[in-house]
C-alpha positions, 0 to 999 in steps of 0.5 A: 842217593837222593838229591838232598841228602848233601851229596851235591855238595861232596861233589861241588867241592871235589878236585875237577881232575880233567881240568888238571890234567888238561893243565898237565897236558899244556906242559911240553917238558918232562921238568914242567910235568914232573914239577907240575905232579909233584906239587899236585901230589903234595897238595893232594896228599895235604889235603887227603891228611886233613880229610882223612878224620871225616873219611874215618868217621864215617866208616865207623857210621857205615859199620855201626849202623850198618848203613852198607846195607840200607837201601835209603842211604845207598842205591839199592843195587849196590846195597851189601849185607856186611861192609867187607862184600863191596871190596869182595866183589870189585876185588873180583872184577 
């Protein structure tokens, strides 16, 4: 993707999973790690639920406008002839 397309904003809003793993590894008991993961998963699930309308709308645009085949939107090495191709390729790997 082109650097001015807003993709950098998405990466800056993405949870820093390396920081989460780092904090998890600092905990030294099973109970503490379970509590940490429980809270993390609840937070992640809530955020995913709140983000779902954005994901759904984007998937609709991808299908309607056939963005999966447009090298201006997708890296030309990763463009596909139809919406299902990418999943089929990934599943076969």
